[in-house]
N, CA, C, O and the ligand as a Tripos MOL2 file, in Angstrom:
@<TRIPOS>MOLECULE
protein
  305   303    77     0     0
PROTEIN
NO_CHARGES

@<TRIPOS>ATOM
      1 N          17.4800   -3.6350  -18.3420 N.3       1 MET1
      2 CA         17.3340   -3.0030  -17.0300 C.3       1 MET1
      3 C          18.2600   -3.6940  -16.0440 C.2       1 MET1
      4 O          18.3240   -4.9220  -15.9970 O.2       1 MET1
      5 N          18.9500   -2.9330  -15.2870 N.am      2 SER2
      6 CA         19.8480   -3.4990  -14.3050 C.3       2 SER2
      7 C          19.1960   -3.4720  -12.9210 C.2       2 SER2
      8 O          17.9810   -3.6210  -12.7890 O.2       2 SER2
      9 N          20.0060   -3.2830  -11.9210 N.am      3 THR3
     10 CA         19.4610   -3.3640  -10.5600 C.3       3 THR3
     11 C          18.9190   -2.0390  -10.0720 C.2       3 THR3
     12 O          19.3620   -1.5060   -9.0540 O.2       3 THR3
     13 N          17.9700   -1.5230  -10.7980 N.am      4 THR4
     14 CA         17.3020   -0.3160  -10.3180 C.3       4 THR4
     15 C          16.1440   -0.7090   -9.4250 C.2       4 THR4
     16 O          15.6370   -1.8290   -9.4880 O.2       4 THR4
     17 N          15.7470    0.2080   -8.6160 N.am      5 LEU5
     18 CA         14.6020   -0.0620   -7.7540 C.3       5 LEU5
     19 C          13.3500   -0.2100   -8.6070 C.2       5 LEU5
     20 O          13.1990    0.4440   -9.6390 O.2       5 LEU5
     21 N          12.4880   -1.0510   -8.1700 N.am      6 ALA6
     22 CA         11.2310   -1.2160   -8.8890 C.3       6 ALA6
     23 C          10.4560    0.0970   -8.8430 C.2       6 ALA6
     24 O          10.3840    0.7520   -7.8030 O.2       6 ALA6
     25 N           9.8890    0.4640   -9.9580 N.am      7 PRO7
     26 CA          9.0950    1.7030   -9.9640 C.3       7 PRO7
     27 C           7.8830    1.5590   -9.0700 C.2       7 PRO7
     28 O           7.3450    0.4680   -8.8810 O.2       7 PRO7
     29 N           7.4770    2.6650   -8.5370 N.am      8 HIS8
     30 CA          6.3080    2.6260   -7.6710 C.3       8 HIS8
     31 C           5.0690    2.3610   -8.5050 C.2       8 HIS8
     32 O           4.9550    2.7900   -9.6530 O.2       8 HIS8
     33 N           4.1770    1.6630   -7.9090 N.am      9 ALA9
     34 CA          2.9010    1.4790   -8.5730 C.3       9 ALA9
     35 C           2.2220    2.8260   -8.7230 C.2       9 ALA9
     36 O           2.1670    3.6290   -7.7910 O.2       9 ALA9
     37 N           1.7140    3.0480   -9.9030 N.am     10 THR10
     38 CA          1.0110    4.2990  -10.1260 C.3      10 THR10
     39 C          -0.2800    4.3270   -9.3180 C.2      10 THR10
     40 O          -0.9740    3.3190   -9.1890 O.2      10 THR10
     41 N          -0.5750    5.4650   -8.7940 N.am     11 LEU11
     42 CA         -1.8350    5.6000   -8.0700 C.3      11 LEU11
     43 C          -2.9920    5.4600   -9.0560 C.2      11 LEU11
     44 O          -2.9490    5.9650  -10.1780 O.2      11 LEU11
     45 N          -4.0060    4.7710   -8.6090 N.am     12 THR12
     46 CA         -5.1430    4.5350   -9.4890 C.3      12 THR12
     47 C          -6.4200    5.0700   -8.8550 C.2      12 THR12
     48 O          -6.4050    5.6280   -7.7580 O.2      12 THR12
     49 N          -7.4950    4.8920   -9.5540 N.am     13 ALA13
     50 CA         -8.7870    5.3670   -9.0550 C.3      13 ALA13
     51 C          -9.2080    4.6210   -7.8070 C.2      13 ALA13
     52 O         -10.0840    5.0800   -7.0740 O.2      13 ALA13
     53 N          -8.5940    3.4780   -7.5590 N.am     14 SER14
     54 CA         -8.9560    2.7190   -6.3610 C.3      14 SER14
     55 C          -8.1790    3.1900   -5.1430 C.2      14 SER14
     56 O          -8.4710    2.7820   -4.0190 O.2      14 SER14
     57 N          -7.1830    4.0530   -5.3650 N.am     15 ASP15
     58 CA         -6.4590    4.6490   -4.2410 C.3      15 ASP15
     59 C          -7.2240    5.8810   -3.7790 C.2      15 ASP15
     60 O          -7.4700    6.8140   -4.5430 O.2      15 ASP15
     61 N          -7.5840    5.8520   -2.5170 N.am     16 ARG16
     62 CA         -8.4700    6.9070   -2.0110 C.3      16 ARG16
     63 C          -7.8210    7.7140   -0.9080 C.2      16 ARG16
     64 O          -7.0470    7.1830   -0.1120 O.2      16 ARG16
     65 N          -8.1340    8.9920   -0.8620 N.am     17 CYS17
     66 CA         -7.6360    9.8740    0.1760 C.3      17 CYS17
     67 C          -8.0430    9.3480    1.5500 C.2      17 CYS17
     68 O          -9.1990    8.9840    1.7640 O.2      17 CYS17
     69 N          -7.0950    9.3120    2.4720 N.am     18 ASP18
     70 CA         -7.3960    8.8320    3.8210 C.3      18 ASP18
     71 C          -8.3120    9.7900    4.5720 C.2      18 ASP18
     72 O          -8.9300    9.4190    5.5700 O.2      18 ASP18
     73 N          -8.3930   10.9980    4.0950 N.am     19 ARG19
     74 CA         -9.1730   12.0070    4.8240 C.3      19 ARG19
     75 C         -10.5950   12.1090    4.3030 C.2      19 ARG19
     76 O         -11.5360   12.1940    5.0920 O.2      19 ARG19
     77 N         -10.7670   12.1010    3.0130 N.am     20 CYS20
     78 CA        -12.1010   12.3920    2.4850 C.3      20 CYS20
     79 C         -12.6000   11.3490    1.4940 C.2      20 CYS20
     80 O         -13.7640   11.3970    1.0960 O.2      20 CYS20
     81 N         -11.7620   10.4160    1.0890 N.am     21 GLY21
     82 CA        -12.2350    9.3640    0.2080 C.3      21 GLY21
     83 C         -12.2070    9.7240   -1.2700 C.2      21 GLY21
     84 O         -12.6200    8.9260   -2.1110 O.2      21 GLY21
     85 N         -11.7310   10.9060   -1.5880 N.am     22 ALA22
     86 CA        -11.5900   11.2640   -2.9950 C.3      22 ALA22
     87 C         -10.4040   10.5090   -3.5890 C.2      22 ALA22
     88 O          -9.6100    9.9170   -2.8580 O.2      22 ALA22
     89 N         -10.2890   10.5310   -4.8930 N.am     23 GLN23
     90 CA         -9.1800    9.8240   -5.5120 C.3      23 GLN23
     91 C          -7.8470   10.4100   -5.0550 C.2      23 GLN23
     92 O          -7.6710   11.6270   -5.0060 O.2      23 GLN23
     93 N          -6.9240    9.5290   -4.7250 N.am     24 ALA24
     94 CA         -5.6500    9.9830   -4.1780 C.3      24 ALA24
     95 C          -4.6480   10.2930   -5.2860 C.2      24 ALA24
     96 O          -4.5560    9.5840   -6.2890 O.2      24 ALA24
     97 N          -3.9070   11.3670   -5.0730 N.am     25 TYR25
     98 CA         -2.8540   11.7370   -6.0090 C.3      25 TYR25
     99 C          -1.5090   11.8830   -5.3370 C.2      25 TYR25
    100 O          -0.5120   12.2210   -5.9760 O.2      25 TYR25
    101 N          -1.4880   11.6220   -4.0280 N.am     26 LEU26
    102 CA         -0.2290   11.7310   -3.3040 C.3      26 LEU26
    103 C          -0.0900   10.5300   -2.3860 C.2      26 LEU26
    104 O          -0.9720   10.2560   -1.5710 O.2      26 LEU26
    105 N           1.0190    9.8140   -2.5210 N.am     27 ARG27
    106 CA          1.2770    8.6960   -1.6320 C.3      27 ARG27
    107 C           2.4750    9.0510   -0.7730 C.2      27 ARG27
    108 O           3.5360    9.4060   -1.2860 O.2      27 ARG27
    109 N           2.3010    8.9560    0.5220 N.am     28 VAL28
    110 CA          3.3470    9.3340    1.4590 C.3      28 VAL28
    111 C           3.8220    8.0980    2.1990 C.2      28 VAL28
    112 O           3.0340    7.4140    2.8530 O.2      28 VAL28
    113 N           5.1100    7.8150    2.0960 N.am     29 ARG29
    114 CA          5.6550    6.6730    2.8180 C.3      29 ARG29
    115 C           6.2320    7.1480    4.1430 C.2      29 ARG29
    116 O           6.9850    8.1190    4.2050 O.2      29 ARG29
    117 N           5.8640    6.4450    5.1870 N.am     30 LEU30
    118 CA          6.2880    6.8260    6.5240 C.3      30 LEU30
    119 C           7.4710    5.9670    6.9690 C.2      30 LEU30
    120 O           7.6350    4.8350    6.5140 O.2      30 LEU30
    121 N           8.2920    6.5190    7.8630 N.am     31 PRO31
    122 CA          9.4680    5.7740    8.3600 C.3      31 PRO31
    123 C           9.0680    4.4300    8.9610 C.2      31 PRO31
    124 O           9.8250    3.4640    8.8680 O.2      31 PRO31
    125 N           7.9160    4.3590    9.5610 N.am     32 ALA32
    126 CA          7.4690    3.1270   10.2060 C.3      32 ALA32
    127 C           7.0710    2.0770    9.1800 C.2      32 ALA32
    128 O           6.8710    0.9130    9.5280 O.2      32 ALA32
    129 N           6.9560    2.4720    7.9380 N.am     33 GLY33
    130 CA          6.6360    1.5050    6.9000 C.3      33 GLY33
    131 C           5.2360    1.6510    6.3430 C.2      33 GLY33
    132 O           4.9140    1.0850    5.2980 O.2      33 GLY33
    133 N           4.4220    2.3930    7.0220 N.am     34 GLY34
    134 CA          3.0730    2.5870    6.4980 C.3      34 GLY34
    135 C           3.0520    3.6380    5.4090 C.2      34 GLY34
    136 O           4.0800    4.2380    5.0970 O.2      34 GLY34
    137 N           1.9230    3.8550    4.8500 N.am     35 GLU35
    138 CA          1.8060    4.9040    3.8630 C.3      35 GLU35
    139 C           0.4350    5.5440    3.9550 C.2      35 GLU35
    140 O          -0.5430    4.9310    4.3820 O.2      35 GLU35
    141 N           0.4010    6.7990    3.5390 N.am     36 LEU36
    142 CA         -0.8400    7.5450    3.5730 C.3      36 LEU36
    143 C          -1.1650    8.0070    2.1690 C.2      36 LEU36
    144 O          -0.2780    8.2390    1.3480 O.2      36 LEU36
    145 N          -2.4470    8.1330    1.9120 N.am     37 LEU37
    146 CA         -2.8800    8.6010    0.6080 C.3      37 LEU37
    147 C          -3.6750    9.8850    0.7800 C.2      37 LEU37
    148 O          -4.4830   10.0200    1.6990 O.2      37 LEU37
    149 N          -3.4290   10.8140   -0.1170 N.am     38 PHE38
    150 CA         -4.1550   12.0770   -0.0350 C.3      38 PHE38
    151 C          -4.6300   12.4970   -1.4110 C.2      38 PHE38
    152 O          -3.9560   12.2690   -2.4160 O.2      38 PHE38
    153 N          -5.8000   13.1140   -1.4420 N.am     39 CYS39
    154 CA         -6.2560   13.7300   -2.6720 C.3      39 CYS39
    155 C          -5.4670   15.0220   -2.8800 C.2      39 CYS39
    156 O          -4.6870   15.4270   -2.0180 O.2      39 CYS39
    157 N          -5.6730   15.6480   -4.0030 N.am     40 ALA40
    158 CA         -4.9220   16.8740   -4.2960 C.3      40 ALA40
    159 C          -5.1990   17.9470   -3.2530 C.2      40 ALA40
    160 O          -4.3040   18.6850   -2.8420 O.2      40 ALA40
    161 N          -6.4560   18.0160   -2.8350 N.am     41 HIS41
    162 CA         -6.8370   19.0340   -1.8590 C.3      41 HIS41
    163 C          -6.1080   18.8100   -0.5390 C.2      41 HIS41
    164 O          -5.5020   19.7380   -0.0040 O.2      41 HIS41
    165 N          -6.1570   17.6100   -0.0170 N.am     42 HIS42
    166 CA         -5.5360   17.3500    1.2670 C.3      42 HIS42
    167 C          -4.0190   17.2460    1.1460 C.2      42 HIS42
    168 O          -3.3010   17.5030    2.1120 O.2      42 HIS42
    169 N          -3.5400   16.8810   -0.0050 N.am     43 ALA43
    170 CA         -2.0970   16.8810   -0.2020 C.3      43 ALA43
    171 C          -1.5460   18.2880   -0.0100 C.2      43 ALA43
    172 O          -0.5190   18.4980    0.6350 O.2      43 ALA43
    173 N          -2.2560   19.2310   -0.5880 N.am     44 LYS44
    174 CA         -1.8240   20.6210   -0.4570 C.3      44 LYS44
    175 C          -1.9570   21.0940    0.9790 C.2      44 LYS44
    176 O          -1.0980   21.8070    1.4970 O.2      44 LYS44
    177 N          -3.0390   20.6890    1.6070 N.am     45 GLN45
    178 CA         -3.3170   21.1280    2.9730 C.3      45 GLN45
    179 C          -2.2750   20.6090    3.9570 C.2      45 GLN45
    180 O          -1.9020   21.3090    4.8980 O.2      45 GLN45
    181 N          -1.8090   19.3860    3.7410 N.am     46 HIS46
    182 CA         -0.9120   18.7540    4.7070 C.3      46 HIS46
    183 C           0.5320   18.6830    4.2090 C.2      46 HIS46
    184 O           1.3930   18.0880    4.8570 O.2      46 HIS46
    185 N           0.7780   19.2810    3.0810 N.am     47 GLU47
    186 CA          2.0600   19.1170    2.4160 C.3      47 GLU47
    187 C           3.2440   19.4380    3.3350 C.2      47 GLU47
    188 O           4.2070   18.6740    3.4040 O.2      47 GLU47
    189 N           3.1680   20.5380    4.0170 N.am     48 ASP48
    190 CA          4.3050   20.9730    4.8310 C.3      48 ASP48
    191 C           4.6240   19.9840    5.9370 C.2      48 ASP48
    192 O           5.7840   19.6340    6.1560 O.2      48 ASP48
    193 N           3.5800   19.5310    6.6380 N.am     49 SER49
    194 CA          3.8360   18.6000    7.7330 C.3      49 SER49
    195 C           4.2290   17.2340    7.2040 C.2      49 SER49
    196 O           5.0060   16.5180    7.8360 O.2      49 SER49
    197 N           3.6980   16.8730    6.0490 N.am     50 LEU50
    198 CA          4.0560   15.5750    5.4710 C.3      50 LEU50
    199 C           5.5330   15.5340    5.1030 C.2      50 LEU50
    200 O           6.2110   14.5250    5.2950 O.2      50 LEU50
    201 N           6.0050   16.6270    4.5810 N.am     51 LYS51
    202 CA          7.4150   16.6670    4.1570 C.3      51 LYS51
    203 C           8.3680   16.4640    5.3290 C.2      51 LYS51
    204 O           9.5020   16.0200    5.1500 O.2      51 LYS51
    205 N           7.8960   16.7930    6.5250 N.am     52 LYS52
    206 CA          8.7510   16.6410    7.6980 C.3      52 LYS52
    207 C           8.8550   15.1960    8.1490 C.2      52 LYS52
    208 O           9.8760   14.7870    8.7010 O.2      52 LYS52
    209 N           7.8010   14.4210    7.9170 N.am     53 VAL53
    210 CA          7.7780   13.0660    8.4580 C.3      53 VAL53
    211 C           7.9720   11.9970    7.3870 C.2      53 VAL53
    212 O           8.3850   10.8800    7.6990 O.2      53 VAL53
    213 N           7.6850   12.3200    6.1450 N.am     54 ALA54
    214 CA          7.7110   11.2970    5.1060 C.3      54 ALA54
    215 C           9.1380   10.9200    4.7290 C.2      54 ALA54
    216 O          10.0310   11.7670    4.7020 O.2      54 ALA54
    217 N           9.3380    9.6500    4.4430 N.am     55 VAL55
    218 CA         10.6150    9.2380    3.8920 C.3      55 VAL55
    219 C          10.5730    9.3570    2.3700 C.2      55 VAL55
    220 O          11.6040    9.4280    1.7020 O.2      55 VAL55
    221 N           9.3660    9.3760    1.8520 N.am     56 GLU56
    222 CA          9.2210    9.4890    0.4120 C.3      56 GLU56
    223 C           7.8140    9.9920    0.0930 C.2      56 GLU56
    224 O           6.8380    9.5900    0.7280 O.2      56 GLU56
    225 N           7.7290   10.8570   -0.8770 N.am     57 ILE57
    226 CA          6.4200   11.3480   -1.3110 C.3      57 ILE57
    227 C           6.2850   11.1200   -2.8040 C.2      57 ILE57
    228 O           7.0760   11.6110   -3.6080 O.2      57 ILE57
    229 N           5.2720   10.3710   -3.1420 N.am     58 GLN58
    230 CA          4.9880   10.1290   -4.5520 C.3      58 GLN58
    231 C           3.8710   11.0540   -4.9620 C.2      58 GLN58
    232 O           2.7230   10.8760   -4.5540 O.2      58 GLN58
    233 N           4.2020   12.0350   -5.7620 N.am     59 ASP59
    234 CA          3.2550   13.0760   -6.1120 C.3      59 ASP59
    235 C           2.7860   12.9050   -7.5450 C.2      59 ASP59
    236 O           3.5660   13.0440   -8.4870 O.2      59 ASP59
    237 N           1.5280   12.6060   -7.7000 N.am     60 GLU60
    238 CA          0.9900   12.4130   -9.0560 C.3      60 GLU60
    239 C          -0.0530   13.4680   -9.3790 C.2      60 GLU60
    240 O          -0.9360   13.2610  -10.2120 O.2      60 GLU60
    241 N           0.0670   14.5850   -8.7130 N.am     61 ARG61
    242 CA         -0.8950   15.6530   -8.9800 C.3      61 ARG61
    243 C          -0.7420   16.2090  -10.3780 C.2      61 ARG61
    244 O          -1.6460   16.8600  -10.9030 O.2      61 ARG61
    245 N           0.4040   15.9500  -10.9770 N.am     62 ASN62
    246 CA          0.5770   16.4290  -12.3510 C.3      62 ASN62
    247 C          -0.4180   15.7670  -13.2930 C.2      62 ASN62
    248 O          -0.7310   16.3000  -14.3580 O.2      62 ASN62
    249 N          -0.9150   14.5870  -12.8850 N.am     63 LYS63
    250 CA         -1.9230   13.9330  -13.7150 C.3      63 LYS63
    251 C          -3.2150   14.7240  -13.7380 C.2      63 LYS63
    252 O          -3.9780   14.6820  -14.7030 O.2      63 LYS63
    253 N          -3.4430   15.4450  -12.6540 N.am     64 LEU64
    254 CA         -4.6700   16.2290  -12.5620 C.3      64 LEU64
    255 C          -4.7190   17.2850  -13.6450 C.2      64 LEU64
    256 O          -5.7390   17.4530  -14.3140 O.2      64 LEU64
    257 N          -3.6300   17.9870  -13.8140 N.am     65 THR65
    258 CA         -3.6290   19.1120  -14.7390 C.3      65 THR65
    259 C          -3.7860   18.6530  -16.1740 C.2      65 THR65
    260 O          -4.2310   19.4160  -17.0320 O.2      65 THR65
    261 N          -3.4190   17.3950  -16.4380 N.am     66 SER66
    262 CA         -3.5550   16.9070  -17.8050 C.3      66 SER66
    263 C          -4.9810   16.4610  -18.0740 C.2      66 SER66
    264 O          -5.3910   16.3260  -19.2270 O.2      66 SER66
    265 N          -5.7360   16.2330  -17.0040 N.am     67 ILE67
    266 CA         -7.1150   15.7660  -17.1750 C.3      67 ILE67
    267 C          -8.0790   16.9370  -17.1490 C.2      67 ILE67
    268 O          -8.9120   17.1070  -18.0380 O.2      67 ILE67
    269 N          -7.9410   17.7310  -16.1110 N.am     68 THR68
    270 CA         -8.8570   18.8630  -15.9920 C.3      68 THR68
    271 C          -8.3360   20.0450  -16.8100 C.2      68 THR68
    272 O          -7.1610   20.1250  -17.1680 O.2      68 THR68
    273 N          -9.2430   20.9310  -17.0790 N.am     69 ASN69
    274 CA         -8.8410   22.1290  -17.7880 C.3      69 ASN69
    275 C          -8.3490   23.1650  -16.8030 C.2      69 ASN69
    276 O          -9.0060   24.1710  -16.5390 O.2      69 ASN69
    277 N          -7.1980   22.8960  -16.2790 N.am     70 ALA70
    278 CA         -6.6440   23.8270  -15.3080 C.3      70 ALA70
    279 C          -6.3110   25.1450  -15.9910 C.2      70 ALA70
    280 O          -5.8460   25.1640  -17.1310 O.2      70 ALA70
    281 N          -6.5490   26.2280  -15.2990 N.am     71 PRO71
    282 CA         -6.1910   27.5290  -15.8630 C.3      71 PRO71
    283 C          -4.6760   27.6270  -16.0140 C.2      71 PRO71
    284 O          -3.9340   26.8910  -15.3630 O.2      71 PRO71
    285 N          -4.2250   28.5250  -16.8610 N.am     72 PRO72
    286 CA         -2.7790   28.6950  -17.0280 C.3      72 PRO72
    287 C          -2.1020   28.9820  -15.7050 C.2      72 PRO72
    288 O          -2.7380   29.4620  -14.7660 O.2      72 PRO72
    289 N          -0.8460   28.6960  -15.6290 N.am     73 SER73
    290 CA         -0.1140   28.8320  -14.3690 C.3      73 SER73
    291 C          -0.3160   30.1990  -13.7480 C.2      73 SER73
    292 O          -0.4740   31.2090  -14.4350 O.2      73 SER73
    293 N          -0.3070   30.1960  -12.4180 N.am     74 GLU74
    294 CA         -0.6190   31.4160  -11.7130 C.3      74 GLU74
    295 C           0.4420   32.4870  -11.9290 C.2      74 GLU74
    296 O           0.1560   33.6850  -11.9150 O.2      74 GLU74
    297 N           1.6840   32.0210  -12.1300 N.am     75 GLU75
    298 CA          2.7350   32.9970  -12.3350 C.3      75 GLU75
    299 C           3.3930   32.7440  -13.6870 C.2      75 GLU75
    300 O           3.6190   31.6020  -14.0890 O.2      75 GLU75
    301 N           3.6800   33.7980  -14.3450 N.am     76 ARG76
    302 CA          4.2730   33.6340  -15.6710 C.3      76 ARG76
    303 C           5.7680   33.8270  -15.6070 C.2      76 ARG76
    304 O           6.4470   33.7270  -16.6290 O.2      76 ARG76
    305 ZN         -8.9220   14.3960    0.6310 Zn       77 ZN77
@<TRIPOS>BOND
     1     1     2 1
     2     2     3 1
     3     3     4 2
     4     3     5 am
     5     5     6 1
     6     6     7 1
     7     7     8 2
     8     7     9 am
     9     9    10 1
    10    10    11 1
    11    11    12 2
    12    11    13 am
    13    13    14 1
    14    14    15 1
    15    15    16 2
    16    15    17 am
    17    17    18 1
    18    18    19 1
    19    19    20 2
    20    19    21 am
    21    21    22 1
    22    22    23 1
    23    23    24 2
    24    23    25 am
    25    25    26 1
    26    26    27 1
    27    27    28 2
    28    27    29 am
    29    29    30 1
    30    30    31 1
    31    31    32 2
    32    31    33 am
    33    33    34 1
    34    34    35 1
    35    35    36 2
    36    35    37 am
    37    37    38 1
    38    38    39 1
    39    39    40 2
    40    39    41 am
    41    41    42 1
    42    42    43 1
    43    43    44 2
    44    43    45 am
    45    45    46 1
    46    46    47 1
    47    47    48 2
    48    47    49 am
    49    49    50 1
    50    50    51 1
    51    51    52 2
    52    51    53 am
    53    53    54 1
    54    54    55 1
    55    55    56 2
    56    55    57 am
    57    57    58 1
    58    58    59 1
    59    59    60 2
    60    59    61 am
    61    61    62 1
    62    62    63 1
    63    63    64 2
    64    63    65 am
    65    65    66 1
    66    66    67 1
    67    67    68 2
    68    67    69 am
    69    69    70 1
    70    70    71 1
    71    71    72 2
    72    71    73 am
    73    73    74 1
    74    74    75 1
    75    75    76 2
    76    75    77 am
    77    77    78 1
    78    78    79 1
    79    79    80 2
    80    79    81 am
    81    81    82 1
    82    82    83 1
    83    83    84 2
    84    83    85 am
    85    85    86 1
    86    86    87 1
    87    87    88 2
    88    87    89 am
    89    89    90 1
    90    90    91 1
    91    91    92 2
    92    91    93 am
    93    93    94 1
    94    94    95 1
    95    95    96 2
    96    95    97 am
    97    97    98 1
    98    98    99 1
    99    99   100 2
   100    99   101 am
   101   101   102 1
   102   102   103 1
   103   103   104 2
   104   103   105 am
   105   105   106 1
   106   106   107 1
   107   107   108 2
   108   107   109 am
   109   109   110 1
   110   110   111 1
   111   111   112 2
   112   111   113 am
   113   113   114 1
   114   114   115 1
   115   115   116 2
   116   115   117 am
   117   117   118 1
   118   118   119 1
   119   119   120 2
   120   119   121 am
   121   121   122 1
   122   122   123 1
   123   123   124 2
   124   123   125 am
   125   125   126 1
   126   126   127 1
   127   127   128 2
   128   127   129 am
   129   129   130 1
   130   130   131 1
   131   131   132 2
   132   131   133 am
   133   133   134 1
   134   134   135 1
   135   135   136 2
   136   135   137 am
   137   137   138 1
   138   138   139 1
   139   139   140 2
   140   139   141 am
   141   141   142 1
   142   142   143 1
   143   143   144 2
   144   143   145 am
   145   145   146 1
   146   146   147 1
   147   147   148 2
   148   147   149 am
   149   149   150 1
   150   150   151 1
   151   151   152 2
   152   151   153 am
   153   153   154 1
   154   154   155 1
   155   155   156 2
   156   155   157 am
   157   157   158 1
   158   158   159 1
   159   159   160 2
   160   159   161 am
   161   161   162 1
   162   162   163 1
   163   163   164 2
   164   163   165 am
   165   165   166 1
   166   166   167 1
   167   167   168 2
   168   167   169 am
   169   169   170 1
   170   170   171 1
   171   171   172 2
   172   171   173 am
   173   173   174 1
   174   174   175 1
   175   175   176 2
   176   175   177 am
   177   177   178 1
   178   178   179 1
   179   179   180 2
   180   179   181 am
   181   181   182 1
   182   182   183 1
   183   183   184 2
   184   183   185 am
   185   185   186 1
   186   186   187 1
   187   187   188 2
   188   187   189 am
   189   189   190 1
   190   190   191 1
   191   191   192 2
   192   191   193 am
   193   193   194 1
   194   194   195 1
   195   195   196 2
   196   195   197 am
   197   197   198 1
   198   198   199 1
   199   199   200 2
   200   199   201 am
   201   201   202 1
   202   202   203 1
   203   203   204 2
   204   203   205 am
   205   205   206 1
   206   206   207 1
   207   207   208 2
   208   207   209 am
   209   209   210 1
   210   210   211 1
   211   211   212 2
   212   211   213 am
   213   213   214 1
   214   214   215 1
   215   215   216 2
   216   215   217 am
   217   217   218 1
   218   218   219 1
   219   219   220 2
   220   219   221 am
   221   221   222 1
   222   222   223 1
   223   223   224 2
   224   223   225 am
   225   225   226 1
   226   226   227 1
   227   227   228 2
   228   227   229 am
   229   229   230 1
   230   230   231 1
   231   231   232 2
   232   231   233 am
   233   233   234 1
   234   234   235 1
   235   235   236 2
   236   235   237 am
   237   237   238 1
   238   238   239 1
   239   239   240 2
   240   239   241 am
   241   241   242 1
   242   242   243 1
   243   243   244 2
   244   243   245 am
   245   245   246 1
   246   246   247 1
   247   247   248 2
   248   247   249 am
   249   249   250 1
   250   250   251 1
   251   251   252 2
   252   251   253 am
   253   253   254 1
   254   254   255 1
   255   255   256 2
   256   255   257 am
   257   257   258 1
   258   258   259 1
   259   259   260 2
   260   259   261 am
   261   261   262 1
   262   262   263 1
   263   263   264 2
   264   263   265 am
   265   265   266 1
   266   266   267 1
   267   267   268 2
   268   267   269 am
   269   269   270 1
   270   270   271 1
   271   271   272 2
   272   271   273 am
   273   273   274 1
   274   274   275 1
   275   275   276 2
   276   275   277 am
   277   277   278 1
   278   278   279 1
   279   279   280 2
   280   279   281 am
   281   281   282 1
   282   282   283 1
   283   283   284 2
   284   283   285 am
   285   285   286 1
   286   286   287 1
   287   287   288 2
   288   287   289 am
   289   289   290 1
   290   290   291 1
   291   291   292 2
   292   291   293 am
   293   293   294 1
   294   294   295 1
   295   295   296 2
   296   295   297 am
   297   297   298 1
   298   298   299 1
   299   299   300 2
   300   299   301 am
   301   301   302 1
   302   302   303 1
   303   303   304 2
@<TRIPOS>SUBSTRUCTURE
     1 MET1         2 RESIDUE 1 A MET
     2 SER2         6 RESIDUE 1 A SER
     3 THR3        10 RESIDUE 1 A THR
     4 THR4        14 RESIDUE 1 A THR
     5 LEU5        18 RESIDUE 1 A LEU
     6 ALA6        22 RESIDUE 1 A ALA
     7 PRO7        26 RESIDUE 1 A PRO
     8 HIS8        30 RESIDUE 1 A HIS
     9 ALA9        34 RESIDUE 1 A ALA
    10 THR10       38 RESIDUE 1 A THR
    11 LEU11       42 RESIDUE 1 A LEU
    12 THR12       46 RESIDUE 1 A THR
    13 ALA13       50 RESIDUE 1 A ALA
    14 SER14       54 RESIDUE 1 A SER
    15 ASP15       58 RESIDUE 1 A ASP
    16 ARG16       62 RESIDUE 1 A ARG
    17 CYS17       66 RESIDUE 1 A CYS
    18 ASP18       70 RESIDUE 1 A ASP
    19 ARG19       74 RESIDUE 1 A ARG
    20 CYS20       78 RESIDUE 1 A CYS
    21 GLY21       82 RESIDUE 1 A GLY
    22 ALA22       86 RESIDUE 1 A ALA
    23 GLN23       90 RESIDUE 1 A GLN
    24 ALA24       94 RESIDUE 1 A ALA
    25 TYR25       98 RESIDUE 1 A TYR
    26 LEU26      102 RESIDUE 1 A LEU
    27 ARG27      106 RESIDUE 1 A ARG
    28 VAL28      110 RESIDUE 1 A VAL
    29 ARG29      114 RESIDUE 1 A ARG
    30 LEU30      118 RESIDUE 1 A LEU
    31 PRO31      122 RESIDUE 1 A PRO
    32 ALA32      126 RESIDUE 1 A ALA
    33 GLY33      130 RESIDUE 1 A GLY
    34 GLY34      134 RESIDUE 1 A GLY
    35 GLU35      138 RESIDUE 1 A GLU
    36 LEU36      142 RESIDUE 1 A LEU
    37 LEU37      146 RESIDUE 1 A LEU
    38 PHE38      150 RESIDUE 1 A PHE
    39 CYS39      154 RESIDUE 1 A CYS
    40 ALA40      158 RESIDUE 1 A ALA
    41 HIS41      162 RESIDUE 1 A HIS
    42 HIS42      166 RESIDUE 1 A HIS
    43 ALA43      170 RESIDUE 1 A ALA
    44 LYS44      174 RESIDUE 1 A LYS
    45 GLN45      178 RESIDUE 1 A GLN
    46 HIS46      182 RESIDUE 1 A HIS
    47 GLU47      186 RESIDUE 1 A GLU
    48 ASP48      190 RESIDUE 1 A ASP
    49 SER49      194 RESIDUE 1 A SER
    50 LEU50      198 RESIDUE 1 A LEU
    51 LYS51      202 RESIDUE 1 A LYS
    52 LYS52      206 RESIDUE 1 A LYS
    53 VAL53      210 RESIDUE 1 A VAL
    54 ALA54      214 RESIDUE 1 A ALA
    55 VAL55      218 RESIDUE 1 A VAL
    56 GLU56      222 RESIDUE 1 A GLU
    57 ILE57      226 RESIDUE 1 A ILE
    58 GLN58      230 RESIDUE 1 A GLN
    59 ASP59      234 RESIDUE 1 A ASP
    60 GLU60      238 RESIDUE 1 A GLU
    61 ARG61      242 RESIDUE 1 A ARG
    62 ASN62      246 RESIDUE 1 A ASN
    63 LYS63      250 RESIDUE 1 A LYS
    64 LEU64      254 RESIDUE 1 A LEU
    65 THR65      258 RESIDUE 1 A THR
    66 SER66      262 RESIDUE 1 A SER
    67 ILE67      266 RESIDUE 1 A ILE
    68 THR68      270 RESIDUE 1 A THR
    69 ASN69      274 RESIDUE 1 A ASN
    70 ALA70      278 RESIDUE 1 A ALA
    71 PRO71      282 RESIDUE 1 A PRO
    72 PRO72      286 RESIDUE 1 A PRO
    73 SER73      290 RESIDUE 1 A SER
    74 GLU74      294 RESIDUE 1 A GLU
    75 GLU75      298 RESIDUE 1 A GLU
    76 ARG76      302 RESIDUE 1 A ARG
    77 ZN77       305 GROUP 0 **** ****
């Protein structure tokens, strides 16, 4: 490995949504240096506004679909 950036820590069960306390699947880094955590529900709800302010969004919602029995994709 050369001088690549350190990978982000994976979100875990101890990472909780700032809004409702559910397990977080989205980590949003803010320009000021802080970060916000959102569950899948609130990630979707705030996604548009987050994209405007975030310097980086770590989206691990794909982990959800591998755990739950999500129905087949909405569009084929
Ligand atoms: Zn939430």
